[in-house]
C-alpha positions as CSV (number, residue, x, y, z in Angstrom):
1,M,-119.4,43.4,-0.4
2,I,-123.0,42.3,0.0
3,D,-124.6,41.9,-3.5
4,L,-128.3,42.4,-2.4
5,L,-129.4,44.0,0.8
6,V,-133.1,43.3,1.1
7,A,-135.3,45.5,3.2
8,G,-138.3,43.3,4.4
9,G,-138.7,39.7,5.2
10,G,-142.2,39.1,3.9
11,P,-142.9,36.9,0.8
12,A,-141.6,39.5,-1.7
13,G,-138.4,40.1,0.1
14,L,-137.7,36.4,0.9
15,A,-138.5,35.4,-2.7
16,T,-136.0,38.0,-3.9
17,A,-133.4,36.7,-1.4
18,I,-134.0,33.1,-2.6
19,H,-133.7,34.1,-6.2
20,G,-130.5,35.9,-5.4
21,A,-129.0,33.1,-3.5
22,L,-129.8,30.6,-6.3
23,A,-128.1,33.0,-8.7
24,G,-124.9,32.9,-6.6
25,L,-125.3,36.3,-5.0
26,E,-124.6,37.2,-1.4
27,V,-127.9,38.3,0.1
28,V,-128.7,39.8,3.5
29,V,-132.3,40.5,4.6
30,L,-133.2,43.2,7.1
31,E,-136.4,42.4,9.1
32,P,-137.0,43.6,12.6
33,R,-140.1,41.4,13.2
34,P,-139.8,37.8,14.3
35,T,-140.9,34.9,12.0
36,P,-143.6,34.0,11.3
37,I,-145.0,37.4,10.1
38,D,-148.7,37.8,9.7
39,K,-150.6,40.5,7.8
40,A,-154.1,41.2,6.4
41,C,-154.2,39.0,3.3
42,G,-156.8,37.0,1.3
43,E,-154.3,34.0,1.6
44,G,-155.3,32.5,-1.7
45,L,-152.4,31.7,-4.0
46,M,-153.2,31.6,-7.7
47,P,-151.8,28.6,-9.6
48,G,-149.0,30.8,-11.1
49,A,-147.8,31.7,-7.6
50,V,-147.9,28.1,-6.4
51,R,-145.7,27.0,-9.4
52,R,-143.3,29.9,-8.9
53,F,-142.8,29.1,-5.2
54,E,-142.3,25.5,-6.0
55,E,-139.7,26.4,-8.6
56,L,-137.8,28.2,-5.8
57,G,-137.9,25.0,-3.7
58,V,-140.6,26.2,-1.4
59,A,-143.4,23.7,-0.6
60,V,-146.7,25.5,-0.3
61,T,-149.0,23.9,2.3
62,G,-152.7,24.5,2.7
63,R,-155.9,23.6,0.9
64,P,-156.2,23.4,-2.9
65,F,-158.9,25.3,-4.7
66,R,-160.0,24.7,-8.3
67,G,-161.1,28.2,-9.4
68,I,-163.0,31.4,-8.6
69,G,-166.7,31.8,-8.0
70,Y,-168.5,35.2,-8.0
71,V,-171.7,35.5,-5.9
72,D,-174.2,38.4,-6.1
73,E,-175.4,39.0,-2.6
74,V,-178.5,40.7,-3.8
75,T,-179.8,38.1,-6.2
76,G,-177.9,35.0,-5.3
77,L,-176.7,34.7,-8.9
78,R,-173.4,32.8,-9.2
79,A,-170.7,32.6,-11.9
80,E,-167.8,30.1,-11.7
81,A,-164.5,29.8,-13.6
82,L,-162.1,26.8,-13.2
83,F,-158.3,27.0,-13.6
84,R,-156.9,25.3,-16.6
85,S,-153.3,25.1,-15.3
86,G,-153.9,23.3,-12.0
87,P,-155.2,24.3,-8.6
88,G,-154.5,27.3,-6.5
89,R,-153.9,27.0,-2.8
90,G,-155.3,28.6,0.3
91,C,-152.3,29.0,2.6
92,R,-152.0,30.8,5.9
93,R,-149.8,33.8,5.5
94,T,-147.7,32.8,8.5
95,D,-147.1,29.3,7.0
96,L,-146.0,30.8,3.7
97,Q,-143.6,33.3,5.3
98,A,-142.1,30.6,7.6
99,A,-141.6,28.2,4.6
100,L,-139.8,31.0,2.6
101,A,-137.7,31.9,5.7
102,D,-136.6,28.2,6.1
103,R,-135.7,28.0,2.4
104,A,-133.7,31.2,2.5
105,A,-131.9,30.1,5.6
106,G,-131.0,26.8,4.0
107,L,-129.4,28.7,1.1
108,G,-127.2,30.7,3.5
109,V,-129.2,34.0,3.5
110,R,-128.6,36.0,6.6
111,V,-131.5,37.8,8.3
112,L,-130.7,40.6,10.6
113,A,-133.2,42.2,13.0
114,R,-132.6,45.7,11.9
115,R,-134.6,48.6,10.4
116,V,-133.3,50.2,7.3
117,G,-133.2,53.8,8.4
118,E,-131.5,56.3,6.2
119,V,-130.4,55.2,2.8
120,R,-127.3,56.7,1.1
121,Q,-125.9,55.7,-2.2
122,D,-123.4,56.7,-4.9
123,G,-122.4,55.2,-8.3
124,R,-120.9,52.1,-6.7
125,R,-122.7,51.2,-3.5
126,V,-125.6,51.8,-1.2
127,C,-125.5,52.1,2.5
128,A,-128.3,51.3,5.0
129,A,-128.6,50.0,8.6
130,G,-124.8,50.2,9.0
131,L,-124.2,47.9,6.0
132,T,-122.8,48.4,2.5
133,A,-124.1,46.6,-0.6
134,R,-124.0,46.8,-4.3
135,Y,-127.8,47.1,-4.4
136,L,-130.7,47.7,-1.9
137,V,-134.0,45.9,-2.7
138,A,-137.0,47.6,-1.0
139,A,-139.5,45.0,-0.2
140,D,-140.9,46.8,2.8
141,G,-144.6,46.7,2.1
142,L,-147.5,48.8,1.0
143,H,-146.4,51.9,2.9
144,S,-142.7,51.4,2.1
145,P,-140.5,53.6,4.4
146,V,-137.7,53.4,1.8
147,R,-140.1,54.7,-1.0
148,R,-141.2,57.5,1.3
149,G,-137.7,58.3,2.4
150,L,-136.5,58.7,-1.2
151,G,-139.5,60.8,-2.1
152,L,-140.8,58.4,-4.7
153,G,-144.4,58.1,-3.6
154,V,-147.2,59.6,-5.7
155,P,-150.1,61.3,-3.8
156,A,-153.5,59.8,-4.0
157,A,-155.8,61.2,-6.7
158,P,-158.2,63.7,-5.3
159,G,-161.8,62.6,-5.0
160,R,-161.1,58.9,-5.2
161,A,-162.2,57.0,-2.2
162,A,-159.4,54.9,-0.6
163,R,-160.0,51.1,-0.3
164,Y,-159.1,49.0,2.8
165,G,-158.9,45.3,3.5
166,L,-160.0,43.4,6.7
167,R,-159.5,39.7,7.4
168,R,-160.7,37.2,9.9
169,H,-160.4,33.4,10.2
170,Y,-163.3,31.0,11.0
171,A,-163.1,27.4,12.3
172,V,-165.5,25.9,9.8
173,E,-165.2,23.3,7.1
174,P,-165.0,24.9,3.7
175,W,-168.2,24.5,1.7
176,S,-166.6,25.1,-1.7
177,D,-163.4,24.1,-3.5
178,L,-163.4,27.6,-5.1
179,V,-162.4,31.0,-3.7
180,E,-165.8,32.7,-3.5
181,V,-166.0,36.4,-4.1
182,H,-169.3,37.8,-2.7
183,W,-170.3,41.1,-4.3
184,A,-172.4,43.6,-2.2
185,R,-173.0,47.3,-2.3
186,G,-169.6,49.0,-1.9
187,A,-167.7,45.9,-0.8
188,E,-166.5,42.4,-1.7
189,A,-165.9,39.5,0.6
190,Y,-163.4,36.8,-0.3
191,V,-163.8,33.3,1.2
192,T,-160.7,31.2,0.9
193,P,-160.5,27.5,2.0
194,L,-157.4,27.2,4.2
195,G,-157.7,23.7,5.7
196,A,-160.1,20.9,6.6
197,D,-161.7,23.1,9.3
198,R,-160.6,26.6,8.5
199,I,-161.5,29.4,6.1
200,G,-160.4,33.0,5.8
201,V,-162.8,35.8,5.1
202,A,-161.4,39.0,3.7
203,V,-163.5,42.1,3.1
204,L,-162.4,44.9,0.7
205,T,-164.3,48.2,1.0
206,S,-163.9,51.9,0.7
207,E,-166.0,52.5,3.9
208,Q,-164.2,52.4,7.2
209,A,-166.2,50.4,9.7
210,P,-165.6,47.4,12.0
211,F,-165.4,44.0,10.4
212,D,-168.8,42.8,11.8
213,V,-170.4,46.0,10.4
214,Q,-168.9,45.3,7.0
215,L,-169.9,41.6,7.1
216,A,-173.5,42.5,7.6
217,R,-173.6,43.6,4.0
218,F,-173.3,39.9,3.0
219,P,-176.3,38.0,4.4
220,L,-175.8,34.9,2.1
221,L,-172.3,34.6,3.4
222,T,-173.0,35.3,7.1
223,A,-175.7,32.6,7.0
224,R,-172.9,30.0,6.5
225,L,-170.5,31.4,9.2
226,P,-170.3,30.4,12.8
227,P,-170.3,33.1,15.5
228,P,-167.1,35.2,15.6
229,P,-164.2,33.4,17.3
230,G,-163.7,34.5,20.8
231,R,-159.9,33.8,20.8
232,G,-157.1,34.0,18.4
233,P,-155.6,36.9,16.4
234,G,-159.0,38.3,15.5
235,V,-159.3,40.9,12.7
236,R,-156.3,42.2,10.8
237,G,-156.5,45.3,8.5
238,A,-154.5,47.0,5.8
239,G,-154.8,50.1,3.7
240,P,-155.2,52.4,1.9
241,L,-154.6,49.8,-0.7
242,R,-153.8,51.9,-3.8
243,Q,-150.2,53.0,-3.7
244,R,-148.3,54.5,-6.6
245,A,-144.5,54.8,-7.0
246,R,-142.7,57.1,-9.4
247,T,-140.2,54.4,-10.4
248,R,-139.1,50.9,-9.6
249,V,-135.4,51.8,-10.0
250,A,-133.8,54.7,-8.2
251,G,-130.1,54.5,-8.7
252,R,-129.0,51.4,-6.7
253,V,-132.3,51.0,-5.0
254,L,-134.9,48.7,-6.6
255,F,-138.5,48.1,-5.4
256,V,-140.4,44.8,-5.4
257,G,-143.8,43.5,-4.1
258,D,-146.2,46.0,-2.7
259,A,-143.4,48.6,-2.3
260,A,-143.2,48.8,-6.1
261,G,-146.7,50.1,-6.3
262,Y,-150.1,48.5,-5.8
263,V,-153.5,48.9,-7.4
264,D,-155.9,46.7,-5.3
265,A,-156.4,43.2,-3.9
266,L,-159.5,42.7,-6.1
267,T,-158.0,40.1,-8.5
268,G,-155.8,38.3,-6.0
269,E,-152.7,38.5,-8.2
270,G,-150.3,40.3,-5.8
271,L,-148.2,37.4,-4.7
272,T,-147.9,36.0,-8.3
273,L,-146.6,39.4,-9.4
274,A,-144.3,39.7,-6.4
275,V,-142.4,36.4,-6.9
276,S,-142.3,36.9,-10.7
277,A,-140.9,40.4,-10.3
278,A,-138.4,39.2,-7.7
279,G,-137.0,36.8,-10.3
280,A,-136.8,39.6,-13.0
281,L,-135.1,41.9,-10.5
282,V,-132.4,39.4,-9.7
283,R,-131.9,38.5,-13.3
284,C,-131.4,42.2,-14.3
285,V,-128.9,42.8,-11.4
286,R,-127.0,39.6,-12.2
287,E,-126.7,40.6,-15.9
288,G,-125.4,44.1,-15.0
289,R,-128.5,45.9,-16.3
290,P,-130.5,46.9,-13.2
291,Q,-132.1,49.8,-15.1
292,E,-134.0,47.4,-17.3
293,Y,-135.9,46.1,-14.3
294,E,-138.4,49.0,-14.6
295,R,-139.5,47.8,-18.1
296,A,-139.5,44.2,-16.9
297,W,-141.8,45.1,-14.0
298,R,-144.1,47.0,-16.2
299,D,-144.4,44.1,-18.6
300,L,-145.0,41.6,-15.8
301,S,-147.7,43.8,-14.1
302,R,-149.5,45.1,-17.2
303,G,-152.3,42.5,-17.1
304,Y,-152.8,42.9,-13.4
305,R,-152.9,46.7,-13.6
306,T,-155.2,46.7,-16.5
307,L,-157.8,44.2,-15.3
308,T,-157.7,45.4,-11.7
309,S,-158.1,49.1,-12.7
310,S,-161.0,48.2,-15.0
311,L,-162.8,46.3,-12.3
312,L,-162.3,49.2,-9.9
313,W,-163.6,51.6,-12.5
314,A,-166.8,49.5,-12.9
315,R,-167.1,49.1,-9.2
316,R,-167.2,52.8,-8.6
317,R,-170.1,53.3,-11.0
318,A,-173.3,52.1,-9.4
319,P,-175.1,50.9,-12.6
320,L,-172.1,48.9,-13.7
321,A,-171.2,47.5,-10.3
322,G,-174.5,45.6,-10.1
323,R,-173.8,44.1,-13.5
324,I,-170.4,42.5,-12.7
325,V,-171.7,39.1,-11.6
326,P,-174.6,38.9,-14.2
327,L,-172.1,39.6,-17.0
328,A,-169.7,37.0,-15.7
329,A,-172.5,34.5,-15.6
330,R,-173.8,35.5,-19.0
331,M,-170.3,35.3,-20.6
332,P,-168.7,32.3,-19.0
333,R,-165.9,32.0,-21.6
334,V,-164.9,35.6,-21.1
335,F,-165.0,35.2,-17.3
336,A,-162.9,32.0,-17.5
337,G,-160.4,33.7,-19.8
338,A,-159.9,36.6,-17.4
339,V,-159.5,34.3,-14.4
340,N,-157.0,32.1,-16.3
341,L,-155.1,35.2,-17.5
342,L,-154.5,36.0,-13.8
343,A,-153.7,32.3,-12.9
344,R,-150.7,32.1,-15.2
């Protein structure tokens, strides 16, 4: 019998599959989309994520960056914090997913071009997509069909504006070896160096509008950008970003990555949490205590959830929103401490 049936061949699902294969488990991944898979993503890996991927035998390509810089688009004020534990890396999402897929294939993980469909389970097994396994791992993204099918989603809080992400690439030499976060009214723009002649610009906002309309909020940033590319994949979007799940363990179904619940992309910690949680999930399954994964996930995600929720709370309050960059500049040690907490 299959030990782990993984729904989703993105980074969270493939990291789970690699962890499982390294632990001696038989793993099968269900992914109907061909490799490489792209999605709207800031594409900046924090140092902790780089280390964890390398521990799995996955070489992360791309452009190193030394820390995080905040830029106030109204005043031009800057605050910078450098990583203490080595560089992060700007890496195209397609390159990362392809590298993970190659590593999983080298470990004997099978990938089947199937959708999960209905999930049925009892005390001994779970069945999905015509297959039977000991456990099903739902790594099927922000709007997880498995989570929805099992009725484990939590409705959005009334009165809270949803947030969305948009991303576009530019063929331009990076002007900084930091990931720059530009703060404007109601939106942030993340500039990630991806290569010698490429950057990614991701905008997070609660206002739905085309990318160029959103970008107009950032005159300091747009002054550095070339005209929009006429060819290529253009703009990708995702959202609503905040997704809550009732549990990470539902019988023999376990959730990892964005499917396990997501606060926001504001702190850039999503992939670090995903690959760390994948390791915890496999460890709990291998040791015969899958129910303990819920507590492990909560412990791993506590810093991310607390800091991201706090920044969002401040972001929604106009007087405080305008103070985020000035406070970071005035208290560099506190800013550096927060950044390095997320970099672990």
